[in-house]
N, C-alpha and C positions, 0 to 999 in steps of 0.2 A: 476186265472192268464194272462195272455196276452204269443200265441202263438210266439211261437221261434225266432226269427229275423235272415236274410240275406244283407250284405251291397248287395243286386239284393231287396230289399225289400224296402233299405236304399236309391234305383240309379232308381226308377220306381217311385219312391212319386218326384224325382224332372223331371220326364221326362211330369208325368201329369201336372204339376203345369205348372200354366202356366197367370194366370195372379196375384192382388198383394194378390186381397183376394184368392187365391190358393197358395200363397207361408208363408199365416200366416197359412190361417188354418195346410197346410205339414207343419210347425214349431211345429205353437202344441199341434201336432198328435207325432215329433217324440221326446218333449219337453215330451211327459208325455208316452211315452215311456222310457223317460232316467229315468225314476222316476220309476219304474215298473224291471229293469233286470230281465232278467230269464235267466236260468240255459244253458239254446239247445241254446242262444245265438249265434254264430259260427264270429269269425267276428267281433263286433258290439255291444262296450265297451257304459254307460250312459255319459262319456264326446268329442265320433263319434260320439251317433245322435244329445248334443247336439252342438257340430259343427257343423253339417250337417244343421238342427235349427235355425243357429246364417245364415249362410247363404241363406238361405228361406227369411228369415230378413228383409237381405243387399238386396236381388234381391227385396222385393215388397219400398221397399225404408226405409223399418224403424228399420232405422243403429243406434239410443238412444240403442233399442230393440234388437238386432240382439248384441252391446258390452254386455249387463248385462249378452247375453245368453253362448257370450264364457266367460264370467267371471264366468259361474258358469258350464261349460267345466274343464278350467285352475283349480279350485279349486276340483272338480275332484279326480285331481292326477293319471289320467290314460295318457297313452300319443295316443296324436294323431302326424302318420310320416305329416308335419316332426319332431314340436314340438306342440303342444300344442297351444304355447302363438304364435305361427303367425299370429294366427287368429283375437286371441283378440289385437294385435301390431296392423293389419288393419286394425280393424274393429275402434279402440282409432282414426288411423290417420282418415279416413273416418269422423270421428264426428269430430272431429280439438281439439284434445286431444296432441296438442305433447307432449308436459312433459310427461307424463304416454305411451306412443309410447316407446317412446326415452331407459326413466327407462326400460321397458321392454328391450327394444334390447340393453344394455348398462346390464343387470343382465345375457341372454342369450353371451353375446362379453366374459365376464369373461367366462365363461363353456364356450369357445373355442368348439362347438357343433361340430361332424365327417362328419356330413351326409351336405354334398356341398348341399342341397337344403331346409334344413334354411338359410344357406346365399343368394341360388335365389330369395326363399320367401320375405326376408327383404328387401331384393333389390329394385323386384318390390312392394311391398307395400309403400320404400315410388319413387318410378318415378312413381306410381300410381297420388302419392300424390302428385308429381310436387319437392320434393325437389329430386334434380338429383345428388346433394353433397350426398348425405349421399347414395341416393344409389351405386354408381359409390362409395364407400368404406363401402362402405357391397357385391357388386360382386365382386370388389376387393382384399378383408381380401377373400371370398369364394375359388375366384381363386387361390392364394396365399398357400390357402391351401392342396384345390385337389393336384396340380403339386408336394407339397412331399411325397403326400399317394397317388401320381401316385409312384411319384423316391422310395420307398415302399414299392411298387408290391406289390400294390393294384390295383384290378382289376377297382371296380365302381369307385374310382374318377375317372379315364379316360370320362364316363358318364356324373357322377358332371363335371368338368372341360370342357365339349364342354357346354351344359348348360350357367355357368357364365356365357363362356366367347361373345359366343350372344346374350349376356342378355346384358350384360357389352359393349362389342362392338358397340350397339345401341345405348344408355347411352349416349354412350361419343362425340359419332356426334351427338348430340341431344345439352350437352355441348360443341359441339366442337369444340375437345382438335384434339391436328392431333394423326396421328398411337402411337401406341408403339409396343413395344415386343411385349407383348397378341397380340395383335390386326392384324399386324404381319400372329402367329399362324391359325389365324382361317381362315384370305386373303387365305393363301397355303392350306387350307382343305379345302376349296371352291371350290379353280381352282382346285385342283388333284377330291370331288369328280364329277367336271364337268365334267374334265378329264374322268374316266372312264365309264361317261355313253350318254359320246357322242362318 
Protein backbone atom coordinates (compact mmCIF):
# COMPACT_ATOMS: atom_id res chain seq x y z
CA UNK A 1 0.00 0.00 0.00
CA UNK A 2 1.25 3.49 -0.84
CA UNK A 3 1.86 6.15 1.80
CA UNK A 4 -0.83 8.73 2.66
CA UNK A 5 -0.96 11.85 0.46
CA UNK A 6 -1.55 15.53 1.10
CA UNK A 7 -2.28 18.40 -1.32
CA UNK A 8 1.42 19.32 -1.01
CA UNK A 9 2.36 16.01 -2.67
CA UNK A 10 0.09 16.83 -5.61
CA UNK A 11 1.40 20.40 -5.82
CA UNK A 12 4.99 19.18 -5.81
CA UNK A 13 4.32 17.19 -9.00
CA UNK A 14 3.13 20.38 -10.70
CA UNK A 15 6.17 22.29 -9.52
CA UNK A 16 8.59 19.70 -10.88
CA UNK A 17 6.87 18.94 -14.22
CA UNK A 18 8.24 21.16 -16.98
CA UNK A 19 8.16 19.12 -20.20
CA UNK A 20 5.29 17.25 -21.85
CA UNK A 21 6.99 13.97 -20.88
CA UNK A 22 7.21 15.05 -17.24
CA UNK A 23 3.56 16.09 -17.26
CA UNK A 24 2.57 12.71 -18.71
CA UNK A 25 4.63 10.90 -16.06
CA UNK A 26 3.00 12.99 -13.32
CA UNK A 27 -0.45 12.19 -14.76
CA UNK A 28 0.34 8.47 -14.71
CA UNK A 29 1.48 8.67 -11.09
CA UNK A 30 -1.63 10.61 -10.04
CA UNK A 31 -3.95 8.19 -11.85
CA UNK A 32 -2.18 5.26 -10.16
CA UNK A 33 -2.59 6.93 -6.76
CA UNK A 34 -6.29 7.45 -7.51
CA UNK A 35 -6.65 3.70 -8.17
CA UNK A 36 -5.17 2.92 -4.76
CA UNK A 37 -6.80 5.24 -2.21
CA UNK A 38 -5.23 5.32 1.25
CA UNK A 39 -7.34 5.74 4.40
CA UNK A 40 -4.78 8.27 5.66
CA UNK A 41 -5.05 10.62 2.64
CA UNK A 42 -5.69 14.16 3.88
CA UNK A 43 -7.81 16.45 1.67
CA UNK A 44 -6.97 14.29 -1.35
CA UNK A 45 -9.67 12.16 -2.99
CA UNK A 46 -9.44 9.85 -6.00
CA UNK A 47 -11.50 12.40 -7.97
CA UNK A 48 -9.14 15.26 -7.07
CA UNK A 49 -6.13 13.15 -8.07
CA UNK A 50 -7.77 12.40 -11.41
CA UNK A 51 -8.54 16.10 -11.97
CA UNK A 52 -4.87 16.88 -11.34
CA UNK A 53 -3.87 14.08 -13.73
CA UNK A 54 -6.16 15.60 -16.37
CA UNK A 55 -4.60 19.02 -15.86
CA UNK A 56 -1.13 17.52 -16.38
CA UNK A 57 -2.30 15.84 -19.59
CA UNK A 58 -3.75 19.15 -20.76
CA UNK A 59 -0.38 20.81 -20.10
CA UNK A 60 1.26 18.01 -22.11
CA UNK A 61 -1.06 18.83 -25.03
CA UNK A 62 -3.00 15.56 -24.83
CA UNK A 63 -6.50 16.97 -24.43
CA UNK A 64 -8.22 13.76 -25.53
CA UNK A 65 -6.52 11.77 -22.76
CA UNK A 66 -7.26 14.61 -20.32
CA UNK A 67 -10.97 14.46 -21.13
CA UNK A 68 -10.97 10.68 -20.55
CA UNK A 69 -9.40 11.23 -17.12
CA UNK A 70 -11.83 14.07 -16.29
CA UNK A 71 -14.69 11.68 -17.15
CA UNK A 72 -13.25 9.19 -14.65
CA UNK A 73 -13.09 11.99 -12.05
CA UNK A 74 -16.78 12.78 -12.58
CA UNK A 75 -17.66 9.07 -12.40
CA UNK A 76 -15.87 8.83 -9.02
CA UNK A 77 -18.79 10.81 -7.58
CA UNK A 78 -16.69 12.98 -5.27
CA UNK A 79 -16.67 16.74 -4.90
CA UNK A 80 -13.73 18.64 -6.37
CA UNK A 81 -14.19 22.42 -5.94
CA UNK A 82 -15.91 24.20 -7.43
CA UNK A 83 -17.58 21.21 -9.16
CA UNK A 84 -15.74 18.30 -10.75
CA UNK A 85 -17.80 18.74 -13.92
CA UNK A 86 -16.22 22.17 -14.51
CA UNK A 87 -12.95 20.45 -15.45
CA UNK A 88 -14.66 18.06 -17.85
CA UNK A 89 -16.57 20.98 -19.39
CA UNK A 90 -13.33 22.87 -20.03
CA UNK A 91 -11.66 19.80 -21.51
CA UNK A 92 -14.58 19.12 -23.83
CA UNK A 93 -14.47 22.70 -25.11
CA UNK A 94 -10.70 22.40 -25.72
CA UNK A 95 -11.37 19.15 -27.57
CA UNK A 96 -14.03 20.86 -29.70
CA UNK A 97 -16.94 18.77 -28.41
CA UNK A 98 -19.20 21.78 -27.92
CA UNK A 99 -22.43 19.74 -27.75
CA UNK A 100 -21.18 17.56 -24.88
CA UNK A 101 -19.87 20.64 -23.06
CA UNK A 102 -23.23 22.37 -23.54
CA UNK A 103 -25.10 19.37 -22.07
CA UNK A 104 -22.91 19.47 -18.94
CA UNK A 105 -23.30 23.24 -18.59
CA UNK A 106 -27.07 23.04 -18.93
CA UNK A 107 -27.26 20.24 -16.37
CA UNK A 108 -25.33 22.42 -13.96
CA UNK A 109 -27.41 25.52 -14.75
CA UNK A 110 -30.61 23.62 -13.91
CA UNK A 111 -29.10 22.73 -10.52
CA UNK A 112 -28.59 26.46 -9.76
CA UNK A 113 -25.12 26.19 -8.21
CA UNK A 114 -24.57 28.20 -5.04
CA UNK A 115 -20.79 28.47 -5.48
CA UNK A 116 -19.96 31.58 -7.53
CA UNK A 117 -16.75 29.91 -8.68
CA UNK A 118 -18.82 27.49 -10.79
CA UNK A 119 -20.16 30.40 -12.86
CA UNK A 120 -16.71 31.97 -13.05
CA UNK A 121 -15.09 28.68 -14.10
CA UNK A 122 -17.68 27.95 -16.82
CA UNK A 123 -17.63 31.55 -18.02
CA UNK A 124 -13.85 31.49 -18.34
CA UNK A 125 -13.98 28.06 -20.04
CA UNK A 126 -16.20 29.62 -22.72
CA UNK A 127 -14.02 32.71 -22.91
CA UNK A 128 -10.91 30.59 -23.52
CA UNK A 129 -12.81 28.65 -26.19
CA UNK A 130 -13.68 31.93 -27.94
CA UNK A 131 -17.43 31.78 -27.20
CA UNK A 132 -17.72 35.22 -25.62
CA UNK A 133 -21.52 35.35 -25.75
CA UNK A 134 -21.81 32.16 -23.68
CA UNK A 135 -19.04 33.40 -21.37
CA UNK A 136 -21.03 36.60 -20.83
CA UNK A 137 -24.19 34.59 -20.14
CA UNK A 138 -22.52 32.50 -17.41
CA UNK A 139 -20.72 35.42 -15.79
CA UNK A 140 -23.94 37.46 -15.73
CA UNK A 141 -25.89 34.57 -14.18
CA UNK A 142 -23.19 34.23 -11.54
CA UNK A 143 -23.11 37.96 -10.79
CA UNK A 144 -26.90 38.10 -10.37
CA UNK A 145 -26.85 35.11 -8.05
CA UNK A 146 -24.00 36.59 -6.00
CA UNK A 147 -25.84 39.90 -5.60
CA UNK A 148 -28.99 38.08 -4.45
CA UNK A 149 -26.91 36.25 -1.85
CA UNK A 150 -25.24 39.49 -0.70
CA UNK A 151 -28.72 40.88 -0.07
CA UNK A 152 -29.44 37.74 1.98
CA UNK A 153 -26.36 38.43 4.14
CA UNK A 154 -23.91 35.91 2.66
CA UNK A 155 -20.39 37.29 3.29
CA UNK A 156 -18.65 34.99 0.77
CA UNK A 157 -20.98 36.23 -1.98
CA UNK A 158 -19.25 39.63 -2.06
CA UNK A 159 -15.95 37.93 -2.88
CA UNK A 160 -17.67 35.82 -5.56
CA UNK A 161 -19.27 38.92 -7.04
CA UNK A 162 -15.93 40.74 -7.33
CA UNK A 163 -14.30 37.98 -9.39
CA UNK A 164 -17.36 37.49 -11.55
CA UNK A 165 -17.73 41.21 -12.26
CA UNK A 166 -14.08 41.64 -13.24
CA UNK A 167 -14.24 38.68 -15.64
CA UNK A 168 -17.60 39.90 -16.98
CA UNK A 169 -16.21 43.38 -17.66
CA UNK A 170 -13.27 41.85 -19.56
CA UNK A 171 -15.67 39.79 -21.71
CA UNK A 172 -18.00 42.75 -22.29
CA UNK A 173 -15.06 44.85 -23.49
CA UNK A 174 -14.04 42.06 -25.89
CA UNK A 175 -17.64 41.98 -27.17
CA UNK A 176 -17.69 45.76 -27.61
CA UNK A 177 -20.70 46.14 -25.30
CA UNK A 178 -21.42 49.47 -23.57
CA UNK A 179 -20.95 49.79 -19.81
CA UNK A 180 -23.92 48.71 -17.73
CA UNK A 181 -24.78 48.96 -14.02
CA UNK A 182 -22.55 46.00 -13.10
CA UNK A 183 -19.61 47.52 -14.98
CA UNK A 184 -20.19 50.77 -13.11
CA UNK A 185 -19.77 48.88 -9.82
CA UNK A 186 -16.38 47.58 -10.98
CA UNK A 187 -15.27 51.05 -12.06
CA UNK A 188 -16.42 52.51 -8.74
CA UNK A 189 -14.58 49.82 -6.74
CA UNK A 190 -11.38 50.39 -8.74
CA UNK A 191 -11.58 54.16 -8.20
CA UNK A 192 -12.13 53.65 -4.45
CA UNK A 193 -9.18 51.26 -4.29
CA UNK A 194 -6.96 53.73 -6.16
CA UNK A 195 -8.04 56.56 -3.84
CA UNK A 196 -7.15 54.54 -0.72
CA UNK A 197 -3.70 53.54 -2.04
CA UNK A 198 -2.67 57.06 -3.17
